[in-house]
C-alpha positions in Angstrom: 26.6 -134.4 -133.4 25.9 -137.9 -134.4 25.2 -139.0 -137.7 23.2 -141.9 -139.4 24.1 -145.3 -139.0 26.3 -146.5 -141.9 26.2 -149.7 -143.4 27.6 -150.6 -146.8 24.0 -150.8 -148.6 23.7 -147.0 -147.7 27.1 -146.0 -149.7 27.4 -145.1 -153.2 28.2 -148.1 -155.3 30.7 -145.9 -157.6 33.3 -144.8 -155.2 35.6 -146.9 -153.3 35.2 -147.0 -149.5 37.8 -145.5 -146.9 37.6 -146.5 -143.2 39.3 -144.0 -141.1 39.4 -144.5 -137.6 39.4 -141.0 -135.5 41.9 -141.7 -132.6 45.6 -141.6 -133.9 44.5 -141.0 -137.5 42.6 -137.5 -137.4 42.6 -136.7 -133.7 46.0 -136.2 -132.1 45.6 -138.4 -128.9 49.0 -138.4 -127.3 48.2 -135.6 -124.6 45.9 -138.3 -122.9 47.9 -141.4 -123.4 49.1 -141.4 -120.2 45.6 -142.3 -118.9 46.2 -145.6 -120.2 50.0 -146.5 -120.3 50.1 -147.9 -116.5 47.9 -150.2 -114.4 45.1 -149.7 -113.9 44.1 -148.2 -117.0 41.8 -144.9 -116.5 39.6 -145.1 -119.7 36.9 -142.8 -118.2 39.8 -140.1 -118.1 41.2 -141.1 -121.2 37.8 -140.3 -123.0 36.9 -137.4 -121.0 39.9 -135.6 -122.3 39.3 -136.3 -125.8 37.3 -132.8 -126.7 41.0 -131.2 -126.4 42.4 -133.5 -128.9 44.2 -131.2 -131.4 44.0 -132.2 -135.4 46.5 -134.8 -136.4 47.8 -133.0 -139.4 49.0 -135.9 -141.4 46.2 -138.0 -140.8 43.7 -135.2 -141.9 45.9 -134.7 -145.2 45.6 -138.2 -146.0 41.8 -138.4 -145.5 41.3 -135.3 -147.5 43.5 -137.0 -150.6 41.1 -140.1 -150.2 38.1 -138.0 -150.1 38.7 -137.1 -153.8 38.0 -140.6 -154.8 36.7 -142.5 -151.9 33.5 -142.5 -149.4 35.4 -141.4 -146.1 33.4 -143.5 -143.4 34.8 -142.5 -139.9 34.9 -145.1 -137.2 35.5 -144.9 -133.7 35.8 -147.0 -130.2 34.8 -143.9 -128.2 31.8 -144.2 -126.1 29.0 -141.9 -128.0 29.1 -139.2 -125.4 32.7 -138.2 -126.5 32.3 -138.9 -130.0 29.9 -135.8 -130.4 31.9 -133.6 -132.9 35.1 -133.2 -134.3 36.1 -129.6 -135.3 38.3 -129.5 -138.7 37.0 -133.0 -140.3 35.6 -133.0 -143.7 33.5 -134.8 -144.7 31.5 -135.1 -141.3 32.1 -138.0 -139.6 29.2 -140.9 -139.5 29.2 -143.3 -136.6 28.3 -147.0 -136.4 
């Protein structure tokens, strides 16, 4: 699923904005770091395993706390093909 483009103009003015990265914050990427710790870095393999990322519990707890009084905007450096859905996220991610 991909969301609409997000800009500051589209967000409610009455709520603060929390910008949250996907990798390492709400998605636990440790199982695939081995692809990019050596040389050459294999970014294709790194992103190919993104679908298997388990939720990062601590990061999700923080995001859920922020969501009470912030507009949460998810950002990612993932290629669009690997950014197509994150089970367990609430509110749903938006991409830019």
